[in-house]
N, C-alpha and C positions, 0 to 999 in steps of 0.2 A: 647440261647433263650429257656426260659422255656417252653413257650406255643405260640400257633398260635396267632399272633397279629391281624389278619383280622378283629375281631370284635372291635377294638378300634376306639372310636368317638373322634378325637382330639378335646379339647375344650368341650367335651360332646355334640357336635352338633348333634341334632336330637334324643338326648337321653331322653325318658320320665323318670323323677325322681319323679313323684308324681301326685296326683290328687289336684284340687283345686276348689273351688266356687266361688273364689274371683274376677278372671279377666280371659277374654277370648280374644285371638288374633287370627286373620284370617291373615296370611301375604300375601296371594294370593289376597285377595278382599281389604287389607287395612282396616280391621274391628277391632274395639277395644271396648269391654264392660266391664264395672265394675259391677260385681253382676247382670248381664243381661242387664244393660242400656247402650245404646250407647254413646260414649263419644261426638258425636256431640250434642246430646240432653242435656247431662249433662254441656256441655260448653255454650249451648245457654240458658237453663232455670234453672240451679241450681246454688247453691254457694259452696264455699269450706267446709263451716260448714256442710252443707247437705250432702256433697259427704263423708266427713270424718266419719259422723255419718253411712252412707251406707255401707262403707267399715269395719267399726268396729262392727257395730251390725246386718249387713247382711240385712238390710231393710231400704227403705226411711223412714224418721221419719214423725210423725204426727206435726202438729203446735206446738203444747205443748211440745212434745218431743224434737223438734228442738230448741225451746226457753230453754229448761231446760239444752241441751247440750251446747248450747252458753253460757249460763251462767256459767257452770261448766268450760269451756274453759277460760273464762275471770277471774274467781276466781283463776286459777293456773297462772296467769301472775306474778310470782314472782320467784327469785331465791336467794340462800343463800348468805350471805356476803363472805364467803370463796371464792365462784365462782367469785363474783365481784372482789375481791381482786386478784385473779389469772388473770383476764382478765386485769386488770391494770398493772400487772407484767410481762405479756408476751410480748416478743419482738413485738414491732409495726411492723416489717416487716414479722412476722408469716404469713402464709397462714391461712386464716379464717378456712378452713377445718381442719388444724392441731389443731388449737385453739378450735374449736367445739368439735372435737373428745376427747380431754382432759377434756373439761368442761362438756360434757354428763357423762364421766366416774365420775367426780367430784359429779354431782347431785346424784348419786347412793350412795355415802357416808352419804347423809343427807335425804335420802328417806326411811321413816320407813318401807315401804313395798318392799323394794329392792328384799330381799331374798324370798318374798311370790309370788310363781308362779302359783297360782290359776288364773282361768279365770277372777274372778270378780277383783281381785288385778291388774292383767296385763291389764286390760281394764282402771283402774283408772291411772296407771302409764303411759299408752299411752297417755290419755288425758292430764296429767301433761307435759310429754314431748313435745306434741304437742304445748303447750301455753308457754314452757319454752325457747325451741331452738330458735324461733324468738327474744326473748328477750337477749340471749347470742349475736346472731349475731349483733343486733342493737346496744347493749352496747359496743362490740368490735369495730364496725365502728366508733361510736363517740369517743372512746378512740384513734383510729388511726387518726382521724382528728382533735384531739385536742380540742374536743368539750364537752360541759357538756351532761350527760345523759338526754334523754327525757323518761320520766316514761310513762308507758302504760296507756291508757284511757279506761275505761269500757264501754263506748257508741260507741266504733267503732268496726267493724267487725275485723275478724282475719286479712284480706288482708290490710284493712285499717290502724289497728293499726300498723302493722309491718312498713308500709311506713312513717307513722307519727314518729315512734321511729327512724327511720333511718335519716329521712331529717328534722325533726323538725316543719313540717307543715301539716296540714290536707290535705289528698290528694283530688282531685277533684273526683267526682262521675266516671268520665270516667277512671281516673287512677286507682281507686279502682277496678272498673269491670275488666280492663284489667288485673291487677295483680291476681285478683281473679280467672279468667279463667286460668292464666298460672298455679296457685297452683292446680286447677282441673287437668289440662292436666299432671302434674307431680305426682300426687298422687299415682299412681299404674301402674304397667306394667309386671304382672306374674312373672315368675322365671328368672328375669334378675340378673346379678352377685350379686348385693348388697342384693337383696331379698334373693336369694339362700343361701348366706352367713349368712345372719341373721337366716333363718330357720335352718341352721347346727348348729349355736351356740345354738338355742333354743333347739334343739334335744337332746343336753347334759343335758337338764333340768337346764340349766343355767338362768339367770334372763334377763329381757327385756332390762335394761340398756346395758347389756353386748352385747345382740343381736344388739342393735341399734350402740354401738360403732364399732362392726365389720362391719356392714353395711356401716357406714360413711367411714371407712378406705378403704373399697372396692369401693365405689362410687367416691372416690378421683381421681382414676386413669384416665388418659385422654382417655383410651379406653372405659370408661363408662361415668360417670357424667362429669368428667373434661374436656370433648370435646367441651362444650359450650364456654368455656374461649378461646381454641385454634382457634375456629372460628371467633371470634371477632379479636383475634391478626392476623389471616390471612387477614381478610378484610382491617384491617388497613395497613398491610405491603404491600398489592396490591395498595391500594391508591385511585384508580380511575376505572371507568367502562371501559375505553380505554385500561386499562392496565392488564385487566382480561383474555382476551384471550391468551396473550402471557405467563403470569405468570402461568395459569393452565396447558397449554399444555407442558410447559417446566417442570413442577413439576411432570405431569403424566410421561413424557419421563424419569424423574429420578426415576420413581417407587414410589414417595412420596405419603403418604396417605393423602387425602384431608378430614380433620375432618368435620364431620357433615352429611356424607353421607354413605350409605349403612347400612344394620342392617341385624342381624342374622336371624331374623324372617321375617321381611317385605320385599317382593320383588316388592312392588309399592309403592307409597307415604306413608309414616308414617301419619296416621289420624291426629295426633296432629300437625305434621308439616304443613299440609294443613291449620289447623285452625290458627296456629301461622302465617303463611304467609300473611294471610289476615289482622291480627292484625298488623304485622309488617308494611305493606304497609301504612296503615291509620296513625300509631304512628310515622314512620319515616318522613313522610311528614309534619306533625304538629309540629316536633321537629327539623326540619331542619337537619334530618340525611337520606334524600332521597338518597343520595350516597350510603350509607351502603345497602339500599334495591335493587337500581339498580344493584349494584354489586353481591348481592345475587342472584338476578334472572339470570343474564348472567352466574354466575357459576354453578347454577342448570341445565340451559339449556347445558352448556358443558359438565357437568358430565353425563347428559342423553345421550347425542349424543357419546361421547367418551368412557364411561364404562357401559352404562346402569344402572347408579346407582341413587338412588332417595334420597332427603334430609330425615333426620331423625329430631326427636324432637330437638336436640341440635343446628341444623343449623340456624332456624329463631328466636330461643328463644334468641340468643346472640344479634341480633339487637333490639329485644323488651326491654330486660334487660338494654341494653346500652341507650337506648332511654328513659328509665324510671329514669335514672340517677345512676343505680347501678355501683359500681366500677367492674372492670372485675373479680378480684379474689373473688367476692361474688356471681358470677353466679352459681357455683356449690353447695355452701352453701344453695342458695335459693331452689335447688333442695331438699335438706335435709329437709327443713322447710315444704316442702309439702310431701314428699316421707315417712315421720316417720308414718304417718298414714297408708300407705300402709304396710310398714315393720311390724307395730303393728298388723295388720289383719293377716298377714301371720304367726306371732308368735303365735297368738291366734288359729290358724287353725292348726298350728303344735302340739301345747300343746294339743288340742282337741283329736287327733288321733296319739300319737307320736310313734315313733321309731327312735332311733338314726342313722343319716345319715353317712353310712360309706362304701363307694365306694372300689373297690380293683384296684390294679395297675397290670401290666405285667411287671415282673423284666426282664431287659435287660443287667444287669451287668455280671461280671465274677463270676465264681462258684468254692467252695471247695479250695479256696487259703489257703497257708499255713502261719500261723502266724510267724513271725520272731521277735525274742527278740530285744529291741532297740539296745543293743550291738553289734548285728550281722547286721545292717541296713547300 
């Protein structure tokens, strides 16, 4: 062993990797701030468009600024024909995250500013991607369902337009508001795995599209964004409230990980999960999915008693997205639809004061081995 390994932090746990003005987390008190604003206030009073503006421009917009920003977003609701053709040709059983990752990479081929990494161009590209990603997902969903595309409407909000393009009908005000809150809650979360990977890509002075593709690939994993899909599959596998106790206790005895619980930062309930729990209760009751919510509450109680673990954002979002009608494999892509603004904000922050991110590793292999020519092996 070349060096003392006592300083190693597996998974970089507790390692400070940089400074940020974008997001503040307090894992002890369960506090989350975007640019200084409490997530509870943003979820109660704000809109996704306003939060996107806040994250990208570092301040809440005036009425005129918000209107102009919303017009910009709506004007970018278009994707090139080659991307549409790719979506049609992609295997229908493909995971939407795989399709989205490739489609975003293709968007870079037709963006005249792809190679321009100035702050101004990166903001424009971030707005474009925020508008284009929902279209890609909605188009692919319609293709999988064997239905005609639903083209975007410029008189609908970001949340309402996506629901309209996915399901072919104008959502109710309640559905629009619920989904808008979901987008707000998923928009940003400090140096999580996907955001860190986006910043690392940007630190090489690569372009925004490359950083977002990197982040999508990272978010796909079940230990990150993919956990929400696993939560619903768990609920469906358990089947009823009466089966929860035996199933969870047996799973814990086998040392199986229960998705949607525990967090590297939060030692109490994730504040986003607390908001989603309230939404899930009301929505599940209205859509005939009360069983999902009741199972979720029972699982939460058992995990608290058995492991002192609290639900994270993935746990109750699964029931919410299911009750809104989304296919399970679209849960994580919805995460991308929102988090693209957080990733863009972090890329902008990285570029504003950049140094390439390059940690070191402790070598633990053999030393000074003698090379033997292939004839003598």
